[in-house]
N, CA, C and O atoms as a MOPAC input file, in Angstrom:
PM7 MOZYME 1SCF
protein

 N     11.76300 1    21.57200 1     2.81900 1
 C     10.55500 1    20.45600 1     2.30600 1
 C      9.39500 1    21.16400 1     1.76700 1
 O      8.96900 1    20.94900 1     0.63200 1
 N      8.93000 1    21.92700 1     2.50300 1
 C      7.55700 1    22.28000 1     2.60800 1
 C      7.41300 1    22.96600 1     0.70200 1
 O      6.57200 1    22.72100 1    -0.16300 1
 N      8.88200 1    24.03100 1     0.68400 1
 C      8.48800 1    24.67200 1    -0.84500 1
 C      8.83700 1    23.92500 1    -1.80000 1
 O      8.50800 1    24.35000 1    -2.90800 1
 N      9.57100 1    22.63500 1    -1.76900 1
 C      9.73300 1    21.96700 1    -2.91300 1
 C      7.99100 1    21.09100 1    -2.95000 1
 O      7.39100 1    21.09000 1    -4.02500 1
 N      7.54400 1    20.62000 1    -2.09100 1
 C      6.18600 1    20.11700 1    -2.27700 1
 C      4.65300 1    21.09300 1    -2.29600 1
 O      3.49700 1    20.70100 1    -2.45300 1
 N      5.15100 1    22.38600 1    -2.08600 1
 C      3.96900 1    23.18300 1    -2.20800 1
 C      3.82200 1    23.38500 1    -4.02000 1
 O      4.37700 1    24.21500 1    -4.74100 1
 N      3.00100 1    22.44500 1    -4.32500 1
 C      2.85000 1    22.68900 1    -5.43000 1
 C      1.56200 1    22.20000 1    -6.24500 1
 O      1.37400 1    21.25900 1    -5.47400 1
 N      0.51300 1    22.06300 1    -7.17500 1
 C     -1.00000 1    22.05500 1    -7.52100 1
 C     -0.39000 1    20.86400 1    -8.22200 1
 O     -0.05500 1    21.12200 1    -9.37800 1
 N     -0.10100 1    19.32200 1    -7.72500 1
 C     -0.30700 1    18.25400 1    -8.14300 1
 C     -1.01200 1    17.04800 1    -7.19400 1
 O     -1.00500 1    17.29400 1    -5.98800 1
 N     -1.52600 1    15.96600 1    -7.54900 1
 C     -1.96100 1    15.27700 1    -6.85500 1
 C     -1.17600 1    14.33800 1    -5.88500 1
 O     -1.28700 1    14.04900 1    -4.69400 1
 N     -0.35100 1    13.99200 1    -6.88400 1
 C      0.50500 1    12.79300 1    -5.92300 1
 C      2.12100 1    13.75200 1    -5.50700 1
 O      2.86800 1    14.19500 1    -6.37900 1
 N      2.29300 1    13.85300 1    -4.42600 1
 C      3.28300 1    14.40900 1    -3.71600 1
 C      4.47400 1    13.11300 1    -3.28500 1
 O      4.40100 1    12.76300 1    -2.10700 1
 N      5.51100 1    12.41600 1    -4.12000 1
 C      5.86600 1    11.53800 1    -3.76600 1
 C      7.28900 1    11.70900 1    -3.08500 1
 O      8.02200 1    12.52900 1    -3.63800 1
 N      7.87300 1    10.94900 1    -1.78200 1
 C      9.03100 1    11.04900 1    -1.44400 1
 C      9.52900 1    10.02500 1    -1.30700 1
 O      8.80700 1     9.32000 1    -0.60100 1
 N     10.66400 1     9.38800 1    -1.69800 1
 C     11.62200 1     8.05300 1    -1.31400 1
 C     12.86600 1     8.51100 1    -0.17800 1
 O     13.69500 1     9.40900 1    -0.31800 1
 N     12.74100 1     7.84900 1     0.64100 1
 C     13.98600 1     7.80500 1     1.30600 1
 C     14.47500 1     6.41200 1     1.79100 1
 O     13.84000 1     5.57700 1     2.43400 1
 N     15.44800 1     6.36900 1     1.44300 1
 C     15.93800 1     4.80000 1     2.26200 1
 C     16.69900 1     4.75100 1     3.45900 1
 O     17.09900 1     3.66000 1     3.86400 1
 N     17.01200 1     6.06800 1     4.23300 1
 C     17.58500 1     6.07500 1     5.34800 1
 C     16.74900 1     5.77600 1     6.28200 1
 O     15.56800 1     5.89200 1     5.95300 1
 N     17.02400 1     5.31600 1     7.68300 1
 C     15.92100 1     5.36500 1     8.62000 1
 C     15.04700 1     6.72500 1     8.76700 1
 O     15.40300 1     7.90300 1     8.78900 1
 N     13.93800 1     6.19700 1     8.84800 1
 C     13.10000 1     7.63700 1     8.99100 1
 C     12.23000 1     7.80200 1    10.09900 1
 O     11.26600 1     8.54000 1     9.89600 1
 N     12.36500 1     7.18000 1    11.46300 1
 C     11.40900 1     7.31000 1    12.60300 1
 C     11.02800 1     8.57900 1    12.68000 1
 O      9.87400 1     8.92200 1    12.42300 1
 N     12.12400 1     9.54400 1    13.10400 1
 C     12.14400 1    11.21300 1    13.47600 1
 C     11.59500 1    11.88800 1    12.23100 1
 O     11.22500 1    13.03200 1    12.49300 1
 N     11.41300 1    11.52400 1    10.87400 1
 C     11.16100 1    12.44400 1     9.90800 1
 C      9.88800 1    11.89800 1     9.41500 1
 O      9.28900 1    12.54200 1     8.55400 1
 N      9.38700 1    10.76500 1     9.86200 1
 C      7.96100 1    10.29200 1     9.43600 1
 C      6.72900 1    11.14200 1    10.09400 1
 O      5.58400 1    11.21700 1     9.64800 1
 N      7.17800 1    11.67000 1    11.09400 1
 C      5.63600 1    12.62900 1    11.68100 1
 C      5.73800 1    13.73500 1    10.83300 1
 O      4.67700 1    14.35700 1    10.82100 1
 N      6.50100 1    14.16600 1    10.20200 1
 C      6.80000 1    15.32700 1     9.79700 1
 C      6.22600 1    15.41600 1     8.02500 1
 O      5.86700 1    16.40300 1     7.38300 1
 N      6.31500 1    14.11100 1     7.65400 1
 C      5.59000 1    14.12700 1     6.00900 1
 C      4.89400 1    14.94800 1     5.73700 1
 O      5.26300 1    15.88000 1     5.02400 1
 N      3.36400 1    14.82600 1     6.34900 1
 C      2.42500 1    15.11800 1     5.96900 1
 C      2.53600 1    16.85600 1     6.03600 1
 O      2.36600 1    17.44800 1     4.97000 1
 N      2.78500 1    17.57400 1     7.13500 1
 C      3.54400 1    18.99500 1     7.27900 1
 C      4.37800 1    19.55700 1     6.31500 1
 O      4.28200 1    20.76400 1     6.09000 1
 N      5.35000 1    18.72700 1     5.58700 1
 C      5.69500 1    19.06000 1     4.60600 1
 C      5.20400 1    19.04300 1     3.12600 1
 O      5.85300 1    19.57800 1     2.22700 1
 N      4.05500 1    18.41600 1     2.93100 1
 C      3.31800 1    18.25600 1     2.08400 1
 C      3.14100 1    16.58700 1     1.42200 1
 O      2.23900 1    16.13800 1     0.71400 1
 N      4.01500 1    16.11100 1     1.80500 1
 C      4.20200 1    14.62500 1     1.03900 1
 C      3.11500 1    14.13400 1     1.25900 1
 O      2.62500 1    14.26000 1     2.38100 1
 N      2.41000 1    13.40600 1     0.19600 1
 C      1.63400 1    11.75100 1     0.45300 1
 C      1.71400 1    10.71300 1     0.11600 1
 O      0.83200 1     9.85500 1     0.06300 1
 N      2.91700 1    10.64800 1    -0.19300 1
 C      3.03900 1     9.04700 1    -0.79100 1
 C      4.31700 1     8.62900 1    -0.28500 1
 O      5.10500 1     9.17600 1    -1.05600 1
 N      4.94600 1     8.02000 1     0.50700 1
 C      6.49500 1     7.90300 1     0.98600 1
 C      6.84200 1     5.98300 1     0.81200 1
 O      6.34400 1     4.97400 1     1.31100 1
 N      8.03100 1     6.28400 1    -0.24000 1
 C      8.75400 1     5.03400 1    -0.15300 1
 C      9.75400 1     4.99700 1     0.35900 1
 O     10.66200 1     5.72400 1    -0.04300 1
 N      9.95700 1     4.01800 1     1.57000 1
 C     11.04400 1     4.12800 1     2.70500 1
 C     11.88900 1     2.67500 1     2.45800 1
 O     11.54900 1     1.89100 1     1.57200 1
 N     12.69100 1     2.50300 1     3.09200 1
 C     13.64500 1     1.64900 1     3.11500 1
 C     13.05600 1     0.21800 1     4.01900 1
 O     11.89200 1     0.18900 1     4.41800 1
 N     13.79200 1    -0.65800 1     4.20800 1
 C     13.24000 1    -1.60700 1     4.88600 1
 C     13.43500 1    -1.66800 1     6.29100 1
 O     12.90600 1    -2.59400 1     6.90700 1
 N     14.24800 1    -0.65300 1     7.00500 1
 C     14.92600 1    -0.64300 1     8.27000 1
 C     13.34100 1    -0.47000 1     9.54600 1
 O     13.33600 1    -0.71100 1    10.75300 1
 N     12.02900 1     0.08700 1     8.53800 1
 C     11.00800 1    -0.28300 1     9.92200 1
 C      9.37400 1    -0.95200 1     8.83900 1
 O      9.17700 1    -1.12600 1     7.63700 1
 N      8.76600 1    -1.08700 1     9.75300 1
 C      7.86900 1    -1.93100 1     9.22300 1
 C      6.47400 1    -0.99900 1     8.57900 1
 O      6.46700 1     0.20300 1     8.84500 1
 N      5.46100 1    -1.50300 1     7.84500 1
 C      4.48700 1    -0.46700 1     7.34500 1
 C      3.83700 1    -0.16300 1     8.61800 1
 O      3.63200 1     1.04200 1     8.76500 1
 N      3.42000 1    -0.98100 1     9.66900 1
 C      2.78300 1    -0.75800 1    10.79900 1
 C      3.55300 1     0.35100 1    11.57600 1
 O      2.89000 1     1.34500 1    11.87500 1
 N      4.71500 1     0.31900 1    11.90000 1
 C      5.18400 1     1.20700 1    12.77100 1
 C      5.21900 1     2.47900 1    11.86500 1
 O      5.24800 1     3.55600 1    12.46000 1
 N      5.22000 1     2.48800 1    10.75600 1
 C      5.21200 1     3.95100 1     9.67400 1
 C      3.93200 1     4.65800 1     9.41300 1
 O      3.79800 1     5.79500 1     8.95900 1
 N      2.59300 1     3.43200 1     9.92800 1
 C      1.47700 1     3.89900 1    10.09800 1
 C      1.58000 1     4.70200 1    10.89400 1
 O      1.16600 1     5.85600 1    10.78500 1
 N      2.23400 1     4.16000 1    11.97600 1
 C      1.62600 1     4.84400 1    13.53300 1
 C      2.32800 1     6.24600 1    13.14900 1
 O      1.70300 1     7.30400 1    13.07700 1
 N      3.87600 1     6.09100 1    12.88600 1
 C      4.57300 1     7.66400 1    13.18800 1
 C      3.91000 1     8.39500 1    12.49600 1
 O      3.93100 1     9.56200 1    12.88800 1
 N      3.05600 1     8.12400 1    11.22900 1
 C      2.69400 1     9.25700 1    10.20800 1
 C      1.14000 1     9.36600 1    10.59500 1
 O      0.43800 1     9.81000 1     9.68700 1
 N      0.43100 1     9.00800 1    11.88700 1
 C     -1.13200 1     8.94700 1    12.09400 1
 C     -2.07500 1     8.46600 1    10.81200 1
 O     -3.21800 1     8.89200 1    10.64800 1
 N     -1.50900 1     7.63700 1    10.04100 1
 C     -1.87000 1     6.73500 1     9.06400 1
 C     -2.48800 1     7.81500 1     8.00100 1
 O     -3.53000 1     7.57800 1     7.39100 1
 N     -1.81100 1     8.91000 1     7.85400 1
 C     -2.32800 1     9.90000 1     7.04400 1
 C     -1.65400 1    10.21600 1     5.41300 1
 O     -2.09400 1    10.95100 1     4.52900 1
 N     -0.67100 1     9.51900 1     5.43400 1
 C      0.57100 1     9.41100 1     4.52100 1
 C      0.28100 1     7.69400 1     3.75800 1
 O      0.33000 1     6.59600 1     4.31400 1
 N     -0.08600 1     8.11900 1     1.99400 1
 C      0.06900 1     6.72600 1     1.66600 1
 C      1.64600 1     5.72600 1     1.86600 1
 O      2.66600 1     6.39400 1     1.69400 1
 N      1.75800 1     4.93100 1     2.04700 1
 C      2.89300 1     4.00100 1     2.13000 1
 C      3.25600 1     3.21000 1     0.94300 1
 O      2.46000 1     2.28300 1     0.79400 1
 N      4.31100 1     3.25500 1    -0.08400 1
 C      5.15600 1     2.18300 1    -0.66600 1
 C      6.30800 1     1.06300 1     0.01200 1
 O      7.49000 1     1.29100 1     0.27200 1
 N      5.65200 1    -0.02500 1     0.17200 1
 C      6.93500 1    -0.72100 1     0.78500 1
 C      5.94500 1    -2.35700 1     0.96300 1
 O      4.80900 1    -2.54400 1     0.52700 1
 N      6.81700 1    -3.36300 1     1.73600 1
 C      8.41700 1    -3.07800 1     2.31200 1
 C      8.95700 1    -4.33300 1     2.08100 1
 O      9.69700 1    -4.88400 1     2.89600 1
 N      8.55800 1    -4.92500 1     0.77900 1
 C      9.29000 1    -6.55100 1     0.81300 1
 C     11.15300 1    -6.00000 1     0.36700 1
 O     11.60500 1    -5.25200 1    -0.50100 1
 N     11.64300 1    -6.63800 1     1.21600 1
 C     13.17500 1    -6.26000 1     0.88100 1
 C     13.46800 1    -6.71000 1    -0.44000 1
 O     13.21600 1    -7.78200 1    -0.99200 1
 N     14.15800 1    -5.49300 1    -0.91500 1
 C     14.48900 1    -5.55800 1    -2.55800 1
 C     15.85700 1    -6.58500 1    -2.96200 1
 O     16.09700 1    -7.07800 1    -4.06400 1
 N     16.44300 1    -6.68700 1    -2.01600 1
 C     17.86600 1    -7.31300 1    -2.91100 1
 C     17.64200 1    -8.61200 1    -2.35200 1
 O     17.69600 1    -9.56900 1    -3.12600 1
 N     17.30600 1    -8.88600 1    -0.67100 1
 C     17.68300 1   -10.29700 1    -0.17100 1
 C     15.85300 1   -11.24400 1    -0.50500 1
 O     15.84000 1   -12.45000 1    -0.26100 1
 N     14.92000 1   -10.78200 1    -0.86900 1
 C     13.90400 1   -11.26500 1    -0.97600 1
 C     13.58400 1   -11.30500 1    -2.58100 1
 O     13.48200 1   -12.22100 1    -3.39700 1
 N     13.46600 1    -9.78300 1    -2.65500 1
 C     12.79500 1    -9.84100 1    -4.05700 1
 C     13.88000 1   -10.23200 1    -5.35800 1
 O     13.43000 1   -10.89600 1    -6.29200 1
 N     15.06800 1    -9.86700 1    -5.36800 1
 C     16.16500 1   -10.17700 1    -5.98100 1
 C     16.68200 1   -11.27500 1    -5.96200 1
 O     16.94900 1   -11.85000 1    -7.01700 1
 N     16.99200 1   -11.92500 1    -4.52200 1
 C     17.91800 1   -12.99200 1    -4.47600 1
 C     16.90700 1   -14.06800 1    -3.93200 1
 O     17.37800 1   -15.20300 1    -3.98800 1
 N     15.40500 1   -13.97600 1    -3.32800 1
 C     14.82200 1   -14.96900 1    -2.94400 1
 C     13.90300 1   -15.86400 1    -4.06800 1
 O     13.68600 1   -15.60900 1    -5.25200 1
 N     13.52300 1   -16.82600 1    -3.37000 1
 C     12.45900 1   -17.60700 1    -4.60400 1
 C     11.01400 1   -16.95200 1    -4.52500 1
 O     10.66900 1   -16.13200 1    -3.67400 1
 N     10.17900 1   -17.47900 1    -5.61500 1
 C      8.91600 1   -16.91400 1    -5.67500 1
 C      8.34300 1   -17.20300 1    -4.38900 1
 O      7.78800 1   -16.19900 1    -3.94300 1
 N      8.25300 1   -18.38000 1    -3.48600 1
 C      7.52200 1   -18.63700 1    -2.39500 1
 C      8.14100 1   -17.93000 1    -1.40300 1
 O      7.37000 1   -17.58100 1    -0.50900 1
 N      9.43000 1   -17.56400 1    -1.25200 1
 C     10.23300 1   -16.29300 1    -0.40200 1
 C      9.18800 1   -15.33200 1    -0.37300 1
 O      8.55400 1   -15.18900 1     0.67200 1
 N      8.85400 1   -14.47800 1    -1.63900 1
 C      8.48100 1   -13.49500 1    -2.11300 1
 C      6.85600 1   -13.51300 1    -1.51400 1
 O      6.31400 1   -12.59500 1    -0.89900 1
 N      6.33300 1   -14.66700 1    -1.83500 1
 C      4.74500 1   -14.60600 1    -1.40900 1
 C      4.70600 1   -14.95800 1     0.14200 1
 O      3.70000 1   -14.85800 1     0.84500 1
 N      5.86900 1   -15.35500 1     0.53400 1
 C      6.08800 1   -15.62800 1     2.52900 1
 C      6.45300 1   -13.97700 1     2.84200 1
 O      6.46800 1   -13.64500 1     4.02700 1
 N      6.71500 1   -13.05500 1     1.91400 1
 C      7.21200 1   -11.82000 1     2.76000 1
 C      6.24500 1   -10.94700 1     2.41100 1
 O      6.41500 1    -9.91500 1     3.06000 1
 N      5.34400 1   -10.87000 1     1.72000 1
 C      4.02700 1   -10.73700 1     0.89200 1
 C      3.20900 1   -10.77100 1     2.29700 1
 O      2.96900 1    -9.88700 1     3.11900 1
 N      2.88800 1   -12.11600 1     2.23900 1
 C      1.92200 1   -12.73000 1     3.42600 1
 C      2.12000 1   -11.60700 1     4.96000 1
 O      1.30100 1   -10.86300 1     5.50000 1
 N      3.66700 1   -11.93300 1     5.31500 1
 C      3.44600 1   -11.81100 1     6.33400 1
 C      3.68100 1    -9.93800 1     6.58200 1
 O      3.55000 1    -9.38000 1     7.67100 1
 N      3.98400 1    -9.36000 1     5.49400 1
 C      3.86400 1    -7.63800 1     5.73500 1
 C      2.07100 1    -7.34200 1     5.43000 1
 O      1.46400 1    -6.51700 1     6.11300 1
 N      1.49200 1    -8.01800 1     4.49400 1
 C      0.03800 1    -7.65400 1     5.05200 1
 C     -0.75200 1    -8.25400 1     5.98000 1
 O     -1.85700 1    -7.78600 1     6.25600 1
 N     -0.20100 1    -9.50900 1     6.63900 1
 C     -1.01300 1    -9.85900 1     7.87800 1
 C     -0.48000 1    -9.09200 1     8.65600 1
 O     -1.37900 1    -9.07100 1     9.49700 1
 N      0.30300 1    -8.41600 1     9.06000 1
 C      1.26700 1    -7.53600 1    10.34500 1
 C      0.01100 1    -6.53000 1    10.40700 1
 O     -0.48700 1    -6.27100 1    11.50300 1
 N     -0.68300 1    -5.75400 1     8.77900 1
 C     -1.42700 1    -4.72200 1     9.38900 1
 C     -3.09300 1    -4.98000 1     9.34100 1
 O     -3.73200 1    -5.59200 1     8.48500 1
 N     -3.54400 1    -4.34200 1    10.48400 1
 C     -4.72500 1    -3.91700 1    11.08700 1
 C     -5.22900 1    -3.60200 1     9.76500 1
 O     -5.87900 1    -4.43900 1     9.13900 1
 N     -4.90900 1    -2.16500 1     9.18000 1
 C     -5.73600 1    -1.57500 1     8.40200 1
 C     -4.74000 1    -1.16000 1     7.01100 1
 O     -3.74900 1    -0.43300 1     6.94700 1
 N     -5.44000 1    -1.93000 1     5.98200 1
 C     -4.42900 1    -1.89500 1     4.47200 1
 C     -4.82300 1    -0.84600 1     3.84000 1
 O     -4.73900 1    -0.96100 1     2.61700 1
 N     -5.24700 1     0.19800 1     4.24400 1
 C     -5.47700 1     1.43900 1     3.18900 1
 C     -4.26000 1     2.14000 1     3.43700 1
 O     -3.65100 1     2.13100 1     4.50700 1
 N     -3.86900 1     2.86700 1     2.19200 1
 C     -3.27500 1     3.77400 1     1.66400 1
 C     -1.95800 1     2.77700 1     1.96900 1
 O     -0.99500 1     3.18500 1     2.61800 1
 N     -2.03400 1     1.47500 1     1.44300 1
 C     -0.45700 1     0.66600 1     1.28000 1
 C     -0.43800 1     0.49300 1    -0.30700 1
 O     -1.45500 1     0.14300 1    -0.90700 1
 N      0.67600 1     0.73400 1    -0.90800 1
 C      1.22100 1    -0.04900 1    -2.12800 1
 C      1.95300 1    -1.00900 1    -2.03200 1
 O      3.09700 1    -0.69300 1    -1.70700 1
 N      1.78200 1    -2.07600 1    -2.17700 1
 C      3.25700 1    -3.36500 1    -2.09700 1
 C      3.98200 1    -3.55100 1    -3.32800 1
 O      3.68100 1    -4.08600 1    -4.39500 1
 N      5.28200 1    -2.82100 1    -2.79500 1
 C      6.31300 1    -3.01700 1    -3.35700 1
 C      7.35000 1    -3.22100 1    -2.11100 1
 O      7.36800 1    -3.43600 1    -0.89900 1
 N      8.36100 1    -2.96700 1    -3.44700 1
 C      9.81700 1    -3.24600 1    -2.49000 1
 C     10.12600 1    -2.15500 1    -1.60000 1
 O      9.41200 1    -1.17600 1    -1.81600 1
 N     11.06400 1    -1.99300 1    -0.55500 1
 C     11.16900 1    -1.01700 1     0.11600 1
 C     12.95000 1    -0.49200 1    -0.44900 1
 O     14.00000 1    -1.13300 1    -0.51400 1
 N     12.66500 1     0.69100 1    -0.71600 1
 C     13.44400 1     1.29000 1    -1.44100 1
 C     13.54700 1     1.56600 1    -2.91800 1
 O     13.74500 1     2.71600 1    -3.31000 1
 N     13.41200 1     0.49700 1    -3.80000 1
 C     13.03700 1     0.19500 1    -5.14300 1
 C     13.28500 1    -0.98000 1    -5.63700 1
 O     13.85100 1    -1.84400 1    -4.96800 1
 N     12.85400 1    -1.18500 1    -7.00100 1
 C     13.40400 1    -2.05500 1    -7.51900 1
 C     15.06800 1    -2.75800 1    -8.28000 1
 O     15.46100 1    -2.54800 1    -9.42700 1
 N     15.47100 1    -3.23900 1    -7.66300 1
 C     16.85300 1    -3.73500 1    -7.66100 1
 C     16.78900 1    -4.66200 1    -9.07800 1
 O     15.83700 1    -5.35700 1    -9.43100 1
 N     18.27500 1    -4.44500 1    -9.89800 1
 C     18.23700 1    -5.01500 1   -11.24400 1
 C     18.13500 1    -6.19200 1   -11.09900 1
 O     17.91800 1    -6.56000 1    -9.94500 1
 N     18.24300 1    -7.24100 1   -12.16500 1
 C     18.24800 1    -8.57700 1   -12.26100 1
 C     16.66300 1    -9.29600 1   -11.26100 1
 O     16.72900 1   -10.51200 1   -11.07900 1
 N     16.02400 1    -8.94100 1   -10.97400 1
 C     14.82400 1    -9.81800 1   -10.51400 1
 C     14.53900 1   -10.18500 1   -11.47500 1
 O     14.50900 1    -9.69300 1   -12.60300 1
 N     14.16100 1   -11.66900 1   -10.82000 1
 C     13.58500 1   -12.72400 1   -11.40800 1
 C     11.91800 1   -12.14400 1   -11.65300 1
 O     11.25800 1   -11.61600 1   -10.75800 1
 N     11.33900 1   -12.42400 1   -13.33400 1
 C     10.32500 1   -11.67600 1   -13.63400 1
 C      9.31000 1   -12.91600 1   -12.28200 1
 O      8.57200 1   -12.54700 1   -11.36900 1
 N      9.67400 1   -14.30800 1   -12.66800 1
 C      8.64200 1   -15.04400 1   -11.34200 1
 C      8.46700 1   -14.74200 1   -10.15800 1
 O      7.57400 1   -15.21300 1    -9.45400 1
 N      9.52200 1   -13.70400 1    -9.71100 1
 C      9.70500 1   -13.27900 1    -8.37300 1
 C      8.19800 1   -11.63100 1    -8.41400 1
 O      7.36300 1   -11.10100 1    -7.68100 1
 N      8.68200 1   -11.54700 1    -9.61000 1
 C      7.38300 1   -10.39000 1    -9.77800 1
 C      6.29600 1   -10.86500 1    -9.88400 1
 O      5.39300 1   -10.42200 1    -9.17300 1
 N      6.10000 1   -11.69300 1   -10.61200 1
 C      5.07300 1   -12.23900 1   -10.81000 1
 C      4.10800 1   -12.94400 1    -9.33600 1
 O      2.89900 1   -12.79500 1    -9.16100 1
 N      5.16100 1   -13.78100 1    -8.33900 1
 C      4.77200 1   -14.05600 1    -7.45300 1
 C      4.44300 1   -12.84800 1    -6.32700 1
 O      3.81400 1   -13.25400 1    -5.35000 1
 N      4.71100 1   -11.73000 1    -6.33300 1
 C      4.48200 1   -10.76300 1    -5.28500 1
 C      3.04300 1   -10.15000 1    -6.00100 1
 O      2.04400 1   -10.01900 1    -5.29400 1
 N      3.02400 1    -9.90900 1    -6.96100 1
 C      1.44400 1    -9.40900 1    -7.55900 1
 C      0.34700 1   -10.12500 1    -7.21000 1
 O     -0.67400 1    -9.76800 1    -6.62300 1
 N      0.81400 1   -11.60700 1    -7.81600 1
 C     -0.61600 1   -12.77200 1    -7.62600 1
 C     -0.61100 1   -12.95900 1    -5.87200 1
 O     -1.61800 1   -13.47300 1    -5.38600 1
 N      0.62900 1   -12.50000 1    -4.84300 1
 C      0.16700 1   -12.91300 1    -3.45200 1
 C     -0.54700 1   -11.57600 1    -3.17600 1
 O     -1.60700 1   -11.75400 1    -2.57600 1
 N     -0.21800 1   -10.07500 1    -3.49000 1
 C     -1.26700 1    -9.26600 1    -3.02000 1
 C     -2.53400 1    -9.51400 1    -3.85200 1
 O     -3.53300 1    -9.06800 1    -3.28800 1
 N     -2.75700 1   -10.06200 1    -4.95900 1
 C     -4.32200 1   -10.19600 1    -5.64100 1
 C     -4.78700 1   -10.94900 1    -4.24000 1
 O     -5.50700 1   -10.38400 1    -3.41600 1
 N     -4.26000 1   -12.35400 1    -4.06800 1
 C     -4.82600 1   -13.14800 1    -3.26700 1
 C     -5.04400 1   -12.43000 1    -1.86700 1
 O     -6.13700 1   -12.61200 1    -1.32900 1
 N     -4.34400 1   -11.83400 1    -1.38900 1
 C     -4.46100 1   -11.88700 1     0.06800 1
 C     -5.26300 1   -10.36200 1     0.25300 1
 O     -5.44500 1    -9.92700 1     1.39000 1
 N     -5.68300 1    -9.65900 1    -0.84800 1
 C     -6.34000 1    -8.81000 1    -0.60500 1
 C     -7.72100 1    -8.71500 1    -1.24400 1
 O     -8.34500 1    -7.67600 1    -1.45800 1
 N     -7.96900 1    -9.53500 1    -1.42100 1
 C     -9.73000 1   -10.16300 1    -1.81400 1
 C    -10.57600 1   -10.01400 1    -0.76700 1
 O    -11.74900 1   -10.37400 1    -0.86600 1

């Protein structure tokens, strides 16, 4: 991993949907500075395991909330996720793992508006 991420670029992004508790503390040493992970872990746990030194993308459940939920489900998930964080630095609100197909536009808009409202 170090060899892969040993390049002269600003953003060194890594995506992994698998459980990441064991690998999270090693991300910085590997040269990774942005991590998009699955829904198995919370942002709070991931901040702890990475010593809050890696920017994190997540962690709205992609299928069950973003694709199949209502706009209110999405707003609630964003509020719960951000409300659990003491430190909201180094966070990019996104779905955990990646955007699934056929997500309703209303749900994407609900996620964006919830983030805007809750991070003012």
